[in-house]
N, CA and C atoms as an extended XYZ file, in Angstrom:
342
Properties=species:S:1:pos:R:3:atomname:S:1:resname:S:1:resid:I:1 pbc="F F F"
N        61.233      -44.681        8.054 N   MET     1
C        62.113      -44.977        9.429 CA  MET     1
C        62.424      -46.566        9.174 C   MET     1
N        61.375      -47.356        8.991 N   LEU     2
C        61.683      -48.670        8.939 CA  LEU     2
C        61.330      -49.358        7.558 C   LEU     2
N        61.545      -48.472        6.573 N   LYS     3
C        61.286      -49.023        5.187 CA  LYS     3
C        62.222      -50.046        4.854 C   LYS     3
N        61.684      -51.049        4.134 N   GLY     4
C        62.396      -52.208        3.736 CA  GLY     4
C        62.218      -53.250        4.789 C   GLY     4
N        61.524      -53.051        5.915 N   LEU     5
C        61.298      -54.188        6.902 CA  LEU     5
C        60.020      -54.765        6.874 C   LEU     5
N        59.397      -54.526        5.794 N   GLY     6
C        57.997      -55.265        5.558 CA  GLY     6
C        56.990      -54.870        6.641 C   GLY     6
N        56.512      -55.909        7.264 N   GLY     7
C        55.430      -55.816        8.360 CA  GLY     7
C        56.006      -55.075        9.562 C   GLY     7
N        57.308      -54.933        9.762 N   LEU     8
C        57.651      -54.246       11.125 CA  LEU     8
C        57.354      -52.904       11.035 C   LEU     8
N        57.178      -52.173        9.753 N   GLY     9
C        56.946      -50.771        9.507 CA  GLY     9
C        55.443      -50.526       10.016 C   GLY     9
N        54.732      -51.416        9.574 N   ASP    10
C        53.260      -51.456        9.978 CA  ASP    10
C        53.089      -51.585       11.597 C   ASP    10
N        54.021      -52.559       12.021 N   MET    11
C        53.833      -52.703       13.520 CA  MET    11
C        54.122      -51.490       14.318 C   MET    11
N        55.124      -50.847       13.795 N   ALA    12
C        55.627      -49.626       14.507 CA  ALA    12
C        54.369      -48.534       14.411 C   ALA    12
N        53.719      -48.543       13.244 N   LYS    13
C        52.732      -47.519       13.210 CA  LYS    13
C        51.481      -48.099       14.021 C   LYS    13
N        51.245      -49.232       14.124 N   MET    14
C        50.254      -49.631       15.030 CA  MET    14
C        50.564      -49.392       16.462 C   MET    14
N        51.854      -49.603       16.831 N   MET    15
C        52.178      -49.454       18.166 CA  MET    15
C        52.107      -47.862       18.599 C   MET    15
N        52.508      -47.062       17.541 N   LYS    16
C        52.357      -45.493       17.761 CA  LYS    16
C        50.879      -45.170       18.068 C   LYS    16
N        49.866      -45.744       17.077 N   ALA    17
C        48.600      -45.618       17.188 CA  ALA    17
C        48.009      -46.026       18.539 C   ALA    17
N        48.487      -47.132       19.016 N   ALA    18
C        48.022      -47.743       20.420 CA  ALA    18
C        48.425      -46.827       21.424 C   ALA    18
N        49.572      -46.333       21.412 N   LYS    19
C        50.140      -45.424       22.460 CA  LYS    19
C        49.322      -44.153       22.542 C   LYS    19
N        48.944      -43.591       21.218 N   GLU    20
C        48.270      -42.321       21.236 CA  GLU    20
C        46.818      -42.667       21.754 C   GLU    20
N        46.244      -43.812       21.534 N   MET    21
C        44.923      -44.069       22.095 CA  MET    21
C        44.916      -44.109       23.539 C   MET    21
N        45.978      -44.774       24.069 N   GLN    22
C        46.181      -44.950       25.463 CA  GLN    22
C        46.173      -43.495       26.155 C   GLN    22
N        47.062      -42.665       25.552 N   THR    23
C        47.138      -41.363       26.101 CA  THR    23
C        45.791      -40.638       26.130 C   THR    23
N        45.075      -40.682       24.989 N   LYS    24
C        43.728      -39.967       24.823 CA  LYS    24
C        42.885      -40.533       25.869 C   LYS    24
N        42.935      -41.909       26.040 N   MET    25
C        41.910      -42.518       27.034 CA  MET    25
C        42.302      -42.068       28.381 C   MET    25
N        43.694      -41.837       28.705 N   ALA    26
C        44.013      -41.461       30.163 CA  ALA    26
C        43.481      -39.980       30.274 C   ALA    26
N        43.574      -39.111       29.230 N   ASP    27
C        43.071      -37.735       29.116 CA  ASP    27
C        41.543      -37.714       29.493 C   ASP    27
N        40.830      -38.621       28.858 N   LEU    28
C        39.498      -38.695       29.001 CA  LEU    28
C        39.187      -39.028       30.303 C   LEU    28
N        39.772      -39.996       30.888 N   GLN    29
C        39.440      -40.324       32.270 CA  GLN    29
C        39.664      -39.154       33.330 C   GLN    29
N        40.678      -38.414       33.067 N   SER    30
C        40.867      -37.093       33.946 CA  SER    30
C        39.539      -36.063       33.611 C   SER    30
N        39.323      -36.018       32.272 N   GLU    31
C        38.057      -35.045       32.037 CA  GLU    31
C        36.945      -35.508       32.535 C   GLU    31
N        36.626      -36.884       32.587 N   LEU    32
C        35.377      -37.312       33.092 CA  LEU    32
C        35.369      -37.054       34.618 C   LEU    32
N        36.483      -36.993       35.277 N   ALA    33
C        36.340      -36.770       36.809 CA  ALA    33
C        36.072      -35.241       36.884 C   ALA    33
N        36.367      -34.444       35.859 N   SER    34
C        35.973      -33.135       36.244 CA  SER    34
C        34.696      -32.513       35.733 C   SER    34
N        34.124      -33.150       34.972 N   ILE    35
C        32.768      -33.029       34.300 CA  ILE    35
C        31.768      -33.342       35.327 C   ILE    35
N        30.644      -32.363       35.664 N   THR    36
C        29.683      -32.632       36.674 CA  THR    36
C        28.435      -32.774       36.007 C   THR    36
N        27.393      -33.499       36.536 N   VAL    37
C        25.983      -33.440       36.014 CA  VAL    37
C        25.274      -33.368       37.185 C   VAL    37
N        23.994      -32.820       37.232 N   THR    38
C        23.057      -32.747       38.395 CA  THR    38
C        21.694      -33.390       38.105 C   THR    38
N        21.402      -34.430       38.946 N   GLY    39
C        20.031      -35.050       38.825 CA  GLY    39
C        19.145      -34.367       40.038 C   GLY    39
N        17.894      -34.471       39.637 N   GLU    40
C        16.909      -33.857       40.640 CA  GLU    40
C        15.699      -34.714       40.871 C   GLU    40
N        15.011      -34.397       41.804 N   SER    41
C        13.738      -35.124       42.004 CA  SER    41
C        12.840      -34.046       42.753 C   SER    41
N        11.677      -34.260       42.847 N   GLY    42
C        10.709      -33.521       43.420 CA  GLY    42
C        10.735      -31.966       42.977 C   GLY    42
N        10.802      -31.913       41.735 N   ALA    43
C        10.709      -30.508       41.162 CA  ALA    43
C        11.811      -29.625       41.673 C   ALA    43
N        13.002      -30.199       41.771 N   GLY    44
C        14.045      -29.556       42.313 CA  GLY    44
C        14.421      -29.596       43.707 C   GLY    44
N        13.391      -30.086       44.634 N   LEU    45
C        13.653      -30.098       45.946 CA  LEU    45
C        14.827      -30.796       46.385 C   LEU    45
N        15.383      -31.828       45.661 N   VAL    46
C        16.408      -32.587       45.978 CA  VAL    46
C        17.355      -32.600       44.805 C   VAL    46
N        18.670      -32.215       44.940 N   ARG    47
C        19.465      -32.285       43.779 CA  ARG    47
C        20.720      -33.097       44.164 C   ARG    47
N        21.282      -33.909       43.276 N   ALA    48
C        22.440      -34.716       43.540 CA  ALA    48
C        23.419      -34.367       42.414 C   ALA    48
N        24.542      -34.113       42.660 N   THR    49
C        25.625      -33.712       41.824 CA  THR    49
C        26.655      -34.925       41.716 C   THR    49
N        27.025      -35.415       40.568 N   ALA    50
C        28.012      -36.408       40.385 CA  ALA    50
C        28.952      -36.052       39.355 C   ALA    50
N        30.066      -36.659       39.230 N   THR    51
C        31.027      -36.570       37.995 CA  THR    51
C        30.501      -37.484       37.085 C   THR    51
N        31.073      -37.277       35.823 N   ALA    52
C        30.810      -38.102       34.700 CA  ALA    52
C        31.189      -39.552       34.740 C   ALA    52
N        31.987      -39.726       35.720 N   LYS    53
C        32.328      -41.249       36.076 CA  LYS    53
C        31.405      -41.906       37.138 C   LYS    53
N        30.455      -41.069       37.567 N   GLY    54
C        29.376      -41.443       38.449 CA  GLY    54
C        29.705      -41.312       39.939 C   GLY    54
N        30.788      -40.701       40.310 N   GLU    55
C        30.950      -40.444       41.735 CA  GLU    55
C        30.067      -39.251       42.314 C   GLU    55
N        29.381      -39.672       43.324 N   LEU    56
C        28.397      -38.396       43.842 CA  LEU    56
C        29.283      -37.592       44.598 C   LEU    56
N        29.150      -36.251       44.295 N   THR    57
C        30.007      -35.266       44.844 CA  THR    57
C        29.239      -34.315       45.796 C   THR    57
N        27.908      -34.070       45.489 N   ALA    58
C        27.129      -33.285       46.371 CA  ALA    58
C        25.634      -33.540       46.414 C   ALA    58
N        25.002      -33.249       47.483 N   LEU    59
C        23.574      -33.416       47.696 CA  LEU    59
C        23.057      -32.347       48.353 C   LEU    59
N        21.948      -31.601       47.608 N   GLU    60
C        21.354      -30.407       48.266 CA  GLU    60
C        19.818      -30.717       48.343 C   GLU    60
N        19.390      -30.469       49.672 N   ILE    61
C        18.034      -30.730       50.040 CA  ILE    61
C        17.348      -29.626       50.410 C   ILE    61
N        16.250      -29.160       50.108 N   ASP    62
C        15.582      -28.022       50.297 CA  ASP    62
C        14.897      -28.309       51.762 C   ASP    62
N        15.213      -27.436       52.626 N   PRO    63
C        14.729      -27.647       53.915 CA  PRO    63
C        13.246      -27.762       54.227 C   PRO    63
N        12.556      -27.285       53.210 N   SER    64
C        10.982      -27.317       53.331 CA  SER    64
C        10.558      -28.762       53.409 C   SER    64
N        11.248      -29.816       53.019 N   ILE    65
C        10.737      -31.226       52.900 CA  ILE    65
C        11.004      -31.868       54.075 C   ILE    65
N        11.684      -31.232       55.165 N   PHE    66
C        12.005      -32.047       56.329 CA  PHE    66
C        10.743      -32.000       57.373 C   PHE    66
N        10.066      -32.962       57.172 N   ASN    67
C         8.934      -33.143       57.987 CA  ASN    67
C         8.899      -34.694       58.669 C   ASN    67
N         9.248      -34.830       59.807 N   PRO    68
C         9.264      -36.366       60.445 CA  PRO    68
C         8.210      -37.167       59.909 C   PRO    68
N         6.989      -36.769       59.881 N   ASP    69
C         5.891      -37.627       59.388 CA  ASP    69
C         6.128      -38.228       58.068 C   ASP    69
N         6.997      -37.522       57.130 N   GLU    70
C         7.249      -37.781       55.689 CA  GLU    70
C         8.720      -38.173       55.419 C   GLU    70
N         9.182      -38.956       56.387 N   LYS    71
C        10.474      -39.563       56.189 CA  LYS    71
C        10.662      -40.354       55.076 C   LYS    71
N         9.774      -41.219       54.755 N   GLU    72
C         9.919      -41.995       53.572 CA  GLU    72
C         9.897      -41.337       52.248 C   GLU    72
N         9.148      -40.258       52.321 N   VAL    73
C         9.046      -39.341       51.070 CA  VAL    73
C        10.246      -38.634       50.816 C   VAL    73
N        11.051      -38.246       51.739 N   VAL    74
C        12.247      -37.623       51.788 CA  VAL    74
C        13.379      -38.646       51.113 C   VAL    74
N        13.355      -39.901       51.863 N   GLU    75
C        14.228      -40.878       51.464 CA  GLU    75
C        14.068      -41.170       49.878 C   GLU    75
N        12.762      -41.340       49.492 N   ASP    76
C        12.614      -41.579       48.129 CA  ASP    76
C        13.026      -40.501       47.133 C   ASP    76
N        12.761      -39.241       47.498 N   LEU    77
C        13.345      -38.030       46.764 CA  LEU    77
C        14.934      -37.992       46.530 C   LEU    77
N        15.468      -38.472       47.820 N   ILE    78
C        16.851      -38.475       47.712 CA  ILE    78
C        17.512      -39.642       46.726 C   ILE    78
N        16.864      -40.815       46.923 N   LEU    79
C        17.226      -41.947       46.038 CA  LEU    79
C        16.982      -41.493       44.560 C   LEU    79
N        15.899      -40.864       44.326 N   ALA    80
C        15.406      -40.523       42.859 CA  ALA    80
C        16.496      -39.527       42.259 C   ALA    80
N        16.923      -38.589       43.133 N   ALA    81
C        17.842      -37.562       42.611 CA  ALA    81
C        19.242      -38.322       42.398 C   ALA    81
N        19.595      -39.056       43.130 N   ILE    82
C        20.846      -39.813       43.048 CA  ILE    82
C        20.910      -40.655       41.925 C   ILE    82
N        19.656      -41.394       41.681 N   LYS    83
C        19.677      -42.253       40.442 CA  LYS    83
C        19.554      -41.350       39.171 C   LYS    83
N        19.014      -40.246       39.220 N   ASP    84
C        18.922      -39.422       38.203 CA  ASP    84
C        20.347      -38.855       37.689 C   ASP    84
N        21.132      -38.420       38.792 N   ALA    85
C        22.439      -38.116       38.613 CA  ALA    85
C        23.308      -39.000       38.003 C   ALA    85
N        23.162      -40.331       38.385 N   GLN    86
C        24.063      -41.374       37.995 CA  GLN    86
C        23.623      -41.583       36.482 C   GLN    86
N        22.397      -41.675       36.219 N   ALA    87
C        21.904      -41.926       34.754 CA  ALA    87
C        22.519      -40.874       33.675 C   ALA    87
N        22.473      -39.657       34.211 N   LYS    88
C        23.096      -38.462       33.613 CA  LYS    88
C        24.520      -38.562       33.469 C   LYS    88
N        25.225      -39.088       34.496 N   ALA    89
C        26.570      -39.276       34.474 CA  ALA    89
C        27.007      -40.341       33.401 C   ALA    89
N        26.326      -41.385       33.403 N   GLN    90
C        26.462      -42.474       32.405 CA  GLN    90
C        26.343      -42.075       31.052 C   GLN    90
N        25.309      -41.269       30.854 N   GLU    91
C        25.046      -40.838       29.452 CA  GLU    91
C        26.049      -39.730       29.127 C   GLU    91
N        26.532      -38.991       29.830 N   ARG    92
C        27.626      -38.024       29.506 CA  ARG    92
C        28.911      -38.801       29.205 C   ARG    92
N        29.115      -39.739       30.163 N   ASN    93
C        30.392      -40.727       29.905 CA  ASN    93
C        30.414      -41.331       28.444 C   ASN    93
N        29.093      -41.745       27.996 N   GLN    94
C        29.046      -42.456       26.780 CA  GLN    94
C        29.243      -41.387       25.667 C   GLN    94
N        28.793      -40.215       25.954 N   GLN    95
C        28.952      -39.204       24.815 CA  GLN    95
C        30.427      -38.887       24.667 C   GLN    95
N        31.144      -38.764       25.805 N   GLU    96
C        32.434      -38.335       25.759 CA  GLU    96
C        33.388      -39.496       25.056 C   GLU    96
N        32.989      -40.708       25.523 N   VAL    97
C        33.691      -41.885       24.854 CA  VAL    97
C        33.469      -41.847       23.386 C   VAL    97
N        32.277      -41.649       22.909 N   ARG    98
C        31.887      -41.554       21.504 CA  ARG    98
C        32.722      -40.422       20.743 C   ARG    98
N        32.794      -39.210       21.365 N   ARG    99
C        33.486      -38.128       20.813 CA  ARG    99
C        34.958      -38.578       20.723 C   ARG    99
N        35.646      -39.280       21.746 N   LEU   100
C        36.907      -39.666       21.356 CA  LEU   100
C        37.185      -40.638       20.338 C   LEU   100
N        36.217      -41.723       20.386 N   THR   101
C        36.442      -42.833       19.322 CA  THR   101
C        36.251      -42.172       18.029 C   THR   101
N        35.390      -41.344       17.722 N   GLU   102
C        35.066      -40.597       16.486 CA  GLU   102
C        36.264      -39.762       16.034 C   GLU   102
N        36.867      -39.034       17.009 N   SER   103
C        37.832      -38.166       16.589 CA  SER   103
C        39.221      -39.008       16.248 C   SER   103
N        39.337      -40.214       16.641 N   MET   104
C        40.354      -41.282       16.313 CA  MET   104
C        40.063      -42.035       15.203 C   MET   104
N        38.846      -41.716       14.421 N   GLY   105
C        38.568      -42.553       13.386 CA  GLY   105
C        38.007      -44.008       13.538 C   GLY   105
N        37.675      -44.158       14.798 N   LEU   106
C        37.045      -45.579       15.026 CA  LEU   106
C        35.626      -45.398       15.065 C   LEU   106
N        34.963      -46.543       15.012 N   PRO   107
C        33.423      -46.663       15.010 CA  PRO   107
C        32.943      -46.007       16.344 C   PRO   107
N        31.785      -45.200       16.102 N   ALA   108
C        31.298      -44.540       17.395 CA  ALA   108
C        30.751      -45.500       18.449 C   ALA   108
N        30.445      -46.704       18.007 N   ASP   109
C        29.783      -47.709       18.968 CA  ASP   109
C        30.996      -48.462       19.477 C   ASP   109
N        32.116      -48.347       19.275 N   MET   110
C        33.125      -49.255       19.620 CA  MET   110
C        33.227      -49.116       21.255 C   MET   110
N        33.357      -50.259       21.871 N   ASP   111
C        33.386      -50.380       23.316 CA  ASP   111
C        34.782      -50.162       23.888 C   ASP   111
N        35.102      -49.040       24.374 N   LEU   112
C        36.533      -48.772       25.029 CA  LEU   112
C        36.325      -49.068       26.357 C   LEU   112
N        37.530      -49.535       27.137 N   PRO   113
C        37.372      -49.860       28.560 CA  PRO   113
C        37.643      -48.596       29.316 C   PRO   113
N        36.774      -47.726       29.352 N   ILE   114
C        36.751      -46.440       30.165 CA  ILE   114
C        35.922      -46.562       31.517 C   ILE   114
């Protein structure tokens, strides 16, 4: 296409690769919003669900833990479940980014702005 133009041919190839990466990153952003993970605490008495982007989407609490005298315990269980969900979301996010970078022939540990 741009033969005989020296570095411009390489530049066109680089621009095409950058556009492809941009498209794949946008697709990954959408995918991360639809992947969910669940964190829990209290042996499953409290469950928090989040997207792989870290957005909390649901909270399930077993009614058996509602005791006014143990308010602090319930609060701690809720926070622990949310933190567990957020940690799992971050881990899943990193797995998906590594998968994308490896599929594009980039180093797995390359830090992409996702």
